[in-house]
N, C-alpha and C positions, 0 to 999 in steps of 0.2 A: 534066808533074808540077806545074808552077806553077798551071795552070788547075784541076787536080784539087784542089790544096790550098785555093784561094781559094773554090771552090764549096761549097755546103752538103754536109755529110756524108751519105753514103748507104751501105748495106751493102757496095756494091762498093768503096767507099773504103778498107775495111779489109782487102782482099785483098792478101797479100804479093805483091810483084813482084820480079823479078830485080834484084839490086844489083851494085855494083862487085866486081871480083875482090878477093881477100884481099890486103891490102898486105903489104909487107915489115915484119918485127917492129920494125925500127928506124925505120921512116918515121912521120911525124906523122899521126894519124888525121884525116881530112877528110870532111866531108859527114855523111850519116846513118849512124848506127851500125847494122851488120847485126844482125838478130834471130836468123837461122839460117845457120850455115856449112854448105855442101854440099861434096861431094867435088870434087876438082880445083880448089879455090880459089874456087868460085862461092859466092854468098850470096843471101839473101832479105832484103829490107827492107820497112818499112811507112811510109806517109806520116807525117810528124811533126805534132804538135799536133792529133791526132785526139781527139774526145770519146769516153771509154770508154763502151761499151754495158753497161748493167747486166746482170749475169749472166755477163759475159765473164771467163774466167780468163786467157787469153792465154798467150803462150810462156813468160813468166817467172813465171807463177803469181800475177798480180795479182788476187788474190781480191776481189770487190766486197763492199761493206758497205752497199749501199743498202737502205733500209727502206721508203721511200715509193713507190718505182717497182715496178710489177708488170706482168707480160705481159698484153696484152689477150687475151681468149678467142678462140681460133681458130674459124674457120667450120667447120660440120659437113662431114665427109668431106674436109677440106682436107689436102693433102699437106704435111707439115711441111718437107720438103726441096724443095718446089716452087720453081722459078726465079722465077715470078711473085710468090710470097709474099715472097721476099727482096728483089725489086725494088720492089714497090709497097706491100705491106701490112707496113709496119715495125711490129713488135709491141712495141717499147720506145720510150719517150719519152726522147730524148737530153737530158742536162742542158745548160743553156745557158752555164754558167760553170764555171770550175775554180778552186777555192780551195785553194792549197797550204798554207795555215796549219793548217787542221784535218786532220790525217792520220788514217789508219786505226789508227795506234798509239794515239792519244788516245781514239778511239772504243772500241778494244779494252780500254784501261785502265778506262774508265768502266763498260763492260759487265761486266768481271770484278769491279770494286769492288761493283757492284750484286748480283752473284751471291753474293759473300762475305757481305755484310750481310743480304741478304734470305732466303738459303737455307742456306748452309753454317754460318755462325756460330750461328744460333739452334738448328740441329740438333745442334751439338757441345756445348752447355752441360751437359746432364745427363750424357752420357758422360764429359766432362772432369771433372765433379765426382765421378763414380763412381771414375774412375782416381785422382784425388787421395786419396779415402778408402781405396781398396784398397792404394795404395802408401805410405800413411802420410806424405802430403806429399812425395812423390817420393823417399822413402828406400829403398823396396823395389822390386824388379822384379816386374812382374805379367804373368802369362801370359795373353794375350788369348783370349777365346772368341768366335769369329765364327760365327754360324748364319745360314743362308740359307733363307728360306721362299718365295721366289718362284722361278718357272721361266722368268724372262726371259733375255735375251741377256747373256752375260758377256764381260768384257774383262780381259785380263791386262796389268799394267804392271810394267815393271822400274824399280825406284826405288833410287837411291843414298841411303844413310842416313849423316848426319854426327853423330858422337858426340864426346865429349871427346878421346878418344885413338885413334880408329879410324874408318875409312871403310869402310862395309859396303855390300853390294848385296843387295837382296831383291826378291821378286816377290809381287804380290798379285793375287787374282782378285776382281774387282768385279762387281757386278750392281745391279739397281735398289734392292734392300733393304739392300745393304751397299756403299755407295759407298766410294771410296778414303779420303776424309777421315775417315769414321767408323771404318774399320778401322785407320787409322794412329794416331788418337788413342787407341784401345784398346790399342795397342802402345807408347804413350808417345812417339809421334812426331807431328810436325805437318807438313803438306804445304806446298809452295811454291806451288801453284795449287789452285783449288777442285775441278776435275773430273778432269784428267789430269796429275797431278804427276809430275815426273821426279826430284825430290829431296825428301827429308824430313829434318827436324832433330829430334834428341832434345829433349824438352821441358825436360830438365835444363839443356841448353846454352842454350836460349832463355830459361829463367828466370834463369840466371846472367848472360847478356848484358843482359837487362832491368834487373836490379838494378845492373849495372855502369854502364849508360847514364844512370842518374839521379844518379850521382856524378861522371861525367865527360861532356864533350860527346859526344853519339852520333856515332860514326864507323864506319859499316858497312864502308867500304872498308878501313880499317886493320885491323879485326878479322878480316875475311875473308882478307886477305893474310897476316896472322899465322897463321890456321888453315891456309891453303894451304901456307905454308912448313913449318909444324910437321908436317903430314901428309906432305908431300913428303919431309922428312928421314927419315920412317919407311917410305918406299917406296910411299906412295899418290900417285897422280897423277890429276888431273882431265883430261878430254878437251880442254876449251876453256879459254882464259884468260879470267877474269872471270865465268865462268858461275856460280860459287858466290856472288859478291857480289850479282848480281841476284836469284837464287832465294832466297838466305838472307835478303835484305832483305825480300822478300815474306813469307817464313815468319814472321820477327820481327814485322813490322807487323801481320799478322792474328792472330798468337798474342797480342799485346798486346790486340787487340780482343776476342778470346775471354776473356781474363782479366777485362777490364772488363765485358763482357757478363754473365759469371758473377757478379761482384760486385754488379752491378745486380739480377740475378735474386734473389740472397740478400737484398739490401736490401728489395726489394719484398715478399718473403715475410715477412720479420720485421716490416715496417711493418704489413702486413695483420693478422698474428697479434696484434701488440701493441694495435692498435686494437680488435680483436674482444674481447680479454681485458680490457682496461682500460676500454673504452668511451670513450676519449679522442678527442674531435673538435676540441679547441682548436687543435691544430696542423694543421688542415685546410689544404689547398693553396690558393694564390691562384686557380688556374684550374680547381680542382675535379678535377684528374686524379689518377691514382694514383702518379704519379712524383714524385720530389724536384723541387720547383719551382725555377725559376731565372728566370722572366720576370716583369716587373711589368705588362706590357700585357695586354689581353684576348687570347683565342685568335686573334682576327682580326689582331692586330698582330704576334704573335710565333709562331714555329714551334717546337714542342716538339722537344728533341733526340731523343725516342723516335721521332718520325715521320720516318723516313729518306726523303727525297724521291726519287722515281724520276727517274733522270737521263735527260733526253731528249737523245740524240745527234743533231745535225743531219745531214741527208742530203747529205753533201758528198763528191764524188768525189775520188779520189786517184789520181795518176799515179806514185806511188812504187812501184818494182818490187822485190819481194823474192822469195826462193825459197819454194816450198811448204813446205819443211821448217821454215822459220823461223816459220811460223804456230803450230806446236806448242810453241814455247818461250816462256818468260816474257820479255816485252818490257820493256825499261827505259823509263821515262817520258821522253818527249821534250818539253822545254819549248819553247814556241813563241816565236818571235822578237818577236811583237807581242802586246800585252796588251789585252784589252778593258776593263781597269780604268779607264782614262781616260775612255772612252765611258760606263762605268757611273757614275763619279763625276759627270760632266757631266749625265747623265740625272737623277741624284738631286738635283743642284742646281737644274736647270731645271724639275723637275716642279712644277706649280702647288700651292701649299699656303696656306690661308687660315685656319689654325687659330689662334684668339685665346684659347681657353680651354685649361685643363689637359688634355692628351691622355691621361693616365693615370687609371685608375679610383680611386674612393675606397677606401682600404684596408678590407679586411674586418675585422669585429670579432673579436678574439682574446682568449683568456684568458691567453695566454702567447706568446712568440716562436714562429715556425713551426718545423716539423720541420727544414727546411733550416738555419736559423740555429743550432739546438741541436746539430746534427751538426757545424757549422762550429767553434763554440767553446762547449763545455759550461760553461765558467766564466762567460762573459759573458751567455749567453742560456739556460742551463739553470737548474735549481733552481726555487724557488718564486717566484712573482710575484703581486701586487706585493711589493716589498722591505719588510722590516720597518722598516728605518731609511732614510728619505729624506734624504740629506745632499748631494744633487747628482744628476748624470746617472746613469741606470741602467746605462749602457754607454758606453765611450769608444772612438771609432774614429779612424783617421787616413787621409788621402788624399794621394797624391803621384803624379807622372808620371815616366816614365823614357824619354828619347829616344834611348838607345843600343840599345834593342830594336826595330830596324827590320826591314823585309822588302823585298827588292828587287822591282821592278815586273815582274810576270810573270803568266801565266795561272793561274787557280785550279785546284787539284787536285781529285780526287773528294772528295765530302763524307765526312767522318769526325767524329763528335761523341762526346766523352767522356760516359759516362752521369752522371758526377759533375762536369760542367763548372762552372767558377766564372766563365765569361764571360758578361757581359750580352749578350742577343741583339742582333745588328746592327740589327734593325728597331726596337728600343727606342731605340737611340742616334740613329737617323735621325729618329724622331718627336720626341725631345727637342730635336735641333738645329733642326728646323723650328719647333718651338714657341718656342724662344728667339729665332730670327730674326723670328718674326712679332710677338713682344712688344717686343723691343728693336730699335730701328732700326739699320740698318747703319751702322757707324762710318765716317765719311769720314776720309781720311788727315789726321791732325792737323797743323796748321801749327806750325812751330817757334816757340814763344813765347820771348821773352826772359825772363830771371829777373826783370827789373824789372816787366814786365807781369804776371807771376805774383804778385809782391809786392803789386801795387796792387789785386788782386781782393779782395772782401770775404770774410772768414773767418766761418764759421758752422757750426752743427750741421745734419746732414742727417737729418731725421725723428727716430726714437728713438735714433739712434746717439749714443754718448757720446764719440766722438772727432771733433775739428773736421775740416772739409773740407780745410784745408791739410795736416794731418798725414796724412790718407788719400792725398792727392795725392802727398805725398813718398814714402809706402810704395809707391805704384803705380809711381812713376818709378824706385825703387830695386831693383825685382824684375822680371826678365825673365818670370817666370811670370805676372805680373799683366798683361802685354801680350800678349793673344791674337792680335794681328796680327803679332807678330814671328816670323820664320821660324826655326825650330829644326831642321827636317828638310825636305828638298826632296821635294815630291810629284812632281817630274819623274822622279826615280830610284827612289822608294820608294812602294809601294802602302800599306803600313802603317808609319806614322812613329814610333809609340811605344806604350807601354802605360800605363794609369793604374789603380792598385789601391786598394781599400779594405780596410784591415786593422783588426782589433780591437787592444786594448791588450796582448794576449798574442801579438802577431805572427802571428796566424792569418789567412790570406787569406779575406775574405768574398766579394768580387767583383773582377773585373778587366774593364776595358773596352778594346777595341782601338781605337787612335786612328789616324785617317787624315788629319788636318789638319797643315798646316805648323807651327802654333803650339799652345799649350796652351789650346784653346778651353774656355770655361766650361761648355758643355752636357755635357761628359764628367763633370765633377765633379757636376753636377746629376742626371744620370741614375743615377749610383752612389748618391747620397743618396735619391733617389726609390725606387730598388730596395730599399734597406734599409728604409725606412718602410713599404713595402708588405708587409713580412714581420713587422712589429711590432704589438703591441697599441696601441690608440688613445691610451693615456696613457704610453707608454714614452718616457723622457727620454734624449736622446743628446747626448754631448759630441763635438764634431768638431774635430780638430786638422789644420790645413792650413798649408802654407807662407805662403799669402796669405789666411788666414782673414778678415782685416779687409776685403779687397776682395770676397770672396765674400759676407760679411754685407752689405756696402754694396749689391751688386747685388740681393740678395734683397729689401732694403728699397726700393730704387729702382724695381725692375721688378716686384716681386710674385712672384718665383720662390720655390717652396717655401712659399707663404704659409700653407698649412694645417698646416705643421709648425714654423713659426718659434717658436711658444710652447713647443715641446718640444726645441728645438735650441739648444745653447750653443756659440758659435764660439770658438775659441782658435788660437794659432799654435804650430807645432812648436818645441820648445825650441831646437834648434840654429839655426833660422832666425829666432827671435824677436829676436835681438840685431841683426839687420840692419834692424829696423823702427825708426820714431821712438819716442822715450821715451814720449811720450803714448799711442801705440798699445801699447806693452808694458805700460803700467799697466792697460789694460783687457783685453788679449787674451793676455798671457803666461800659460801654464797654471799657473805657480806662484802667480799672483795671482787665478785663477779658482776659485770654490768647487767642490769635488768632483772636481777633476782630480788632486789628490795629487801623486805623483812621476811620472806619465805623461809621457813625453817626446815622443810622436808621431813618433818616427823609425823605427817599425817597417817602414815602406815602404822606407826606405834599407837596412835590413838584409836585406829580401827581394830587392831589386835586386842587392845584393851576392851573394846566395846563388845567383842564376840568371845572374850575369855570365859564367859559363863557356859559356853557350848563345848568346852574341851572334853569334859567326861562324856557328854552325850554323843559327840561326833566320834569319839574313840571307838565305840561299838557299832556305829551305823554301817549300813551298806554303802557301797560306792555311790550309787545314784541318789540314795536318800541323803547322804552327807552333802553332796553338791547342791541338791534341791533345798535343803535346810539353809545353807549358806546364802543361796540366791534370795530366799525370802527375807533373811536378815538384812541383806544389802538393800532390797526394795523398801523395807521398813525404815532403814537409815536414810534412804533417799527422800522418803515422804516427810520424815521429820526435819531433815536438813534443808529441804527446799523452802520450807516456811521460815527457817531461821537465816536464810542467805541475806535477807534485807538488813536485819540487825547485824549480821556479820560484816556486811559492807560498811555500815555506819560506824561500827565499833573500830574496824581497821582503818577507815579513813581518818577518824580522829586521832588514832594512835600514830599514823604516818605523819599527819600534820604536826603533832607534838614533837616527834623525832626530828623532823625537818627543821622546826623552829629552833630546837636546841642545837642542832648541827650548824645552822647559820650563825648562831650566836658565838659558838666556839670558833668558827671560821673567821668571823669579824674580829674576835678578840685576839687571834694570833698575829694579825697585822701583816700577813704574807699574802701575795697575790695567788690566785687559783693556778695560774700557769706555773708558777714556781713550785707550788705544792705538787702539781702533777708531774713535773720533771723530777723532783726529788723522790716521788713515789716510784717512778720508773727506774731511777738509780738504785733505790733500795731493793726492788725486785730483781734487778740484774745482779746486784751483789750478793743477795741471799739465795739465789737459785743457781749459781754457777757450780759446776762440778768441783768437788773437793779433791785435793791431792791425796795420793795413796802411798803406802809404804811399799818398798820393793828391795829385793836383794841386790839389784843392779842399779839402785838409785844413785850411788856415788859415781859409778862408771858412766851412767847416762849424763850426769851433770857435767862431768869432765869432757865427755865427747861434745856436748852441746857448747861448752866454752870454746873448745878447739874449732868447732864449725863456725861460731860467731867470729872468732879471730880471722879465719879465712875469708869470710864474707867482708869483714872490715878491711882486710888487705886489698880485696878487689875494688871496694869503693874508693880507697886511697889512690889506687892506680888510675881509676876513671877520673878522679879529681885532678890528678897531676896531668893526665893527657889533655883535659879540657883547658887547664892553665897554659900548657905548651902551645895549643892551638891559638889561644888568644894572643899570646906573646909573639908568635911567629909572624913576621912581616910578609912572608911569601904565601901565606894561606889565603884562600878566596874569602871574600866578605860574607858569602853565604854560610860557609863553615864556621866563620868566627861568630856570627849572629847565633847560629844553632848552639855553639859551645857556651856562649854567654847566657842563653836561655836555660841550659841544663846545669850549669855549674852551681846555681843557688840551691836547686833540689838535691844535688849530689852532696853538697856540704851539709845540708840538713840531715840527710840520711846518714852521713858519716858521723855526725855528732850523736845521733841516737844509737848508732852501733857502738861507739866508744863507750856511751853510758851504760848500755846493756852489758858490755864486756866487763866494765868496772864492777857493776852490781853482781854479776855471776862470779867473778873471781873473789870478791870480798865475801860472798856467801860461802865460797869453798875454803876460805881462810888463806888464800895465797894472793900474790900480786903478779904483775906482768913478768917479772923476772924468774918466777918459778916455772919448773918444768911440769906442765899439766899432764903429760902422758905418764910421768912417773907416779902420779896420784890416781891413775885410773882404777887400780885394784886395791887402793888403801882402805882398810876397814873403817878408819876414823871418818873418812869422807862419806862413806855409806851410812854410818850411824848418824852423822850430823844431818844428812839430807833427810833421812827417815824421821829424825827428831823434829826437823822443821815442818815436815808434812803432818806429823801428828799434832804439832802445836797449832798449825793453821786450822786443822779440822776441829781441834778443841776449842779454839777461839770462835769459830763459826757456830758451833753447837751451843756454846755458852751464850753467844749473842742471840741465837734463835730462842733459846730458853727464856732469856730476858724479855724478849718481845711477847712471848706467849704468857708470861706472868705479869706483864704490864697491866692487863685489864683487871686482874685480880688485885694487884697492889694498889691501883689507883681508884678502886671502888670504895665509896663511902655510903651508898644507899643499902638499906637492910630489907629490900623486898625479897619475898620468898623465892620467886622465880629466878631472880638475879643470884641469890645465894646458892640455889641448886646448880646453876650454870657455872658459877665460880668454883664450887666444890668439885664438880666434875672436871673442870679445866685443871685445877690444882692437882687432882689425883692422876690425871692423864700425863701431866708434865713430870711429876715426881716419879712416875713409873719408868721414865727413861733416864733418871738420875744415875743409877748404877753404871750404865754404859759410859756416861760422860766421866765419871770418877775413874773408870778403868782406863780410859784414854790418858788421863793425867798420870796414873801409875805407870802406864807403858812409856810415857815420855820420861818420867823420872828414872826408869830402868835404862833407857838409852843414854841418859846423862851419866849414869853410873858406868856404862860400858865405855863411853868416851873418856871419862876420868881415868879408868883403868888403862886404856890405851895411851893416854898422856903419861901416866906414871911409868908404864913399861916402855916408853920412848918409841912407840909405834905410830905416833901421830906426827903430822908435819910440824916443822919447827915453828914455835910461837903460837901453836894452837891453843885455844882457850875453851874450857867446858862451860856450857851455859848452866845457870843455877836451876835448882829444882823448883817445881810448882807445888805450893802447899795445898793439900786437898781439903784441909779443915775449913777454910773460908773460901772455897772455890767458887761458890755461886753468889758470893757478895758482889764481885765484879767492881771493885774499887779502882779508881783511875791509876793508882800506884801499884797494882798487883803485878806479879811476875808474868802473868798471861799476856800482858800488853807490851812487855819489854822484849826487844829483838837485839840479840848480841850481834847478828849479822843482818844486813839489809835484806829486803824481800827479794825473792827470785823473779817476780813478775813486775814489770813496770806498770801494768794496768791494774795492779792489786788495789782493791778498795777496802780499807780497814773500817772497823766500826767506829772507832774513836776519831773525832774530828770531822765527821760528816754531818750535814744539817739534819738528816733524817734519823740520826741515832738518838 
């Protein structure tokens, strides 16, 4: 036996041999399990671990599913049962490996899915529509008329019919022209399998369950158990436990597919008729197809959902033994213990990609938004275009991610695509990710910088951005969404880690992208925006609300993302997240301070995530395509409900806007100031509160001294030019032309000289010296460096306290007790107080520098007559009383254009 097992397999190796006698029923089985029990306790066994011959059924009915192996043609006049042929001429190639992961169940599942989508569902669309028409939308019973025109073979099926309150049994006679599925749909029933069903469900039951499962988490097991218990209480009994669940789930799944295919068929017919009648080609599709578009990429980059790919099942042998009868039943999908997703993700990351230019095509010229967008939201993208009044963005959208909508790591299920899918194709997401990685270098792990090192970096504007670099860095550090390297969901346990959605201001979903990264990668947001602009006219303006809109705008400016759309894109921050940003960031990106955003809050995504939160547990264990299909159906249900409510939404919002406008006009009239003055003061406030803040530096004192020396030299040059002009005017021998030119220049030169003298006096007083002091001697003085750093800290502290005062102003002046207002105020106060420790630390650092200056004065290392500024009390730091030390300057300011908070009309 041992030698036979180790030697190569031959046909003789598969011959059953006598086995051990049948053991006692209480004894423990040992050795090889017998295949056949003979009389008198004898048995027959077969060698273990034999490779299955393609075509073999075997004793237990192990039906083969090989597709690539085929028997070799036999020789002419050869005896098929000849001994020599079995010995020497092996007619089948034995597979060399056995993979237990891919089982015959999975192959059967894919084959059955292909048959449903390619053959059965398309053939049932017209009969289903006819049945709905004849039954008046399932209100009446219709007597089916089945006619047979063929003379082919017939087959009779006994079918169990599940209805609301009864379990019936019927028989149908099928042939080639009247298959089982067609006959059942004409009877108002839907089969559980495409060819040979054993159970059919009333379409009224399926329609009821379909509507139920968009309002509660889908649970076929609970529903089927309830039906079984209900029917059992009435005396009906199914033959096997759990058989209803498997077959009912199949019927429900493909009935939903039939509903969606019917809806798509109607949409295509209406679209075609509409274009023929109106001659409207402005809403032509991006890819030129006749279907509702969904992809931004060329046809070579994305696959249309209408093109159902043929599933190729690998030729993998299986040694799982089942009974022959089990092949005629509906098999439950078996999830594999190992998933190829990790290999697939690795392959996507390792595939070479050198794209440095925009991977998506230039948007086509349109006269108005695409057909897809007009169906998604008729209020935002319908109607006439261009707008009659251009007062801001033409449409406002919001973006957000949700990391609670995950999917466990597992093998992918058969392909199912909703005809009205709102998901961005996975290929588009991959192309955008590679493009971003090719343009932006990979971020190395940032070293932990101390706060002091951060304070010593120069503050400035980055390109056309109106917010300083220090403010943007603070916003990035304060939001986890801004850190795309931060892990929010483990890719070790989850294949799909999150969802990111793009919604319009009316809370209608435009697109969703499936996220597979551990953090909130920026390319997901970029592909959503790119997809949107591919469907818009070339002059259409968009306002974008995002939790970290400032960081997205920064990346677009820095790396050139969305560069062809930036002039049509206005960035803003969602209202509820805006209070977590720095005050200077709020001045620029808060939607209430951006023109054209009105009362849009940008929190539509949060409301959408709440509406589908009931699906979290269900979608966690779904297959990839089933998860997307379920979400698409939820979106379609929300669209149907929301479309009816849009009229009341418009009425309610219009009244709310009129009330807000009336209140604002009353306040504006009561203040007694002109609109022009208020706008000028607002611009002054924005300029003052968004300027770069001074930083500490080890060379601050030396730089200040060098600047003072430079200003002295510039002043001397201006003095000499004024003197030369005066000499020309007083010289009688000079030509009149030169005298006239000198008289015209001398007034400007004297004004420049006065400004230079004032700047020098201010700089020298800030340094604590006068004109008679030797500035070069003070270049390396530690007291000068400490004084300049203390002034920089005090100016930053003053600006941050003023910004905090403006943020808290809304809360401190609120007297209404509305619930929504209280929530916003509580959130605002919590966000502001979260930054209080950093402000207090600035005050403590300032006091430490005051101590250093006092010690230098005591040790006689400071300039003669130097005075140490007083400390700032941290106890009442946020009170901001007019007499507080924070407003007192021992030395004049260093900048002549410095705008302080006190004494300004907007303060």
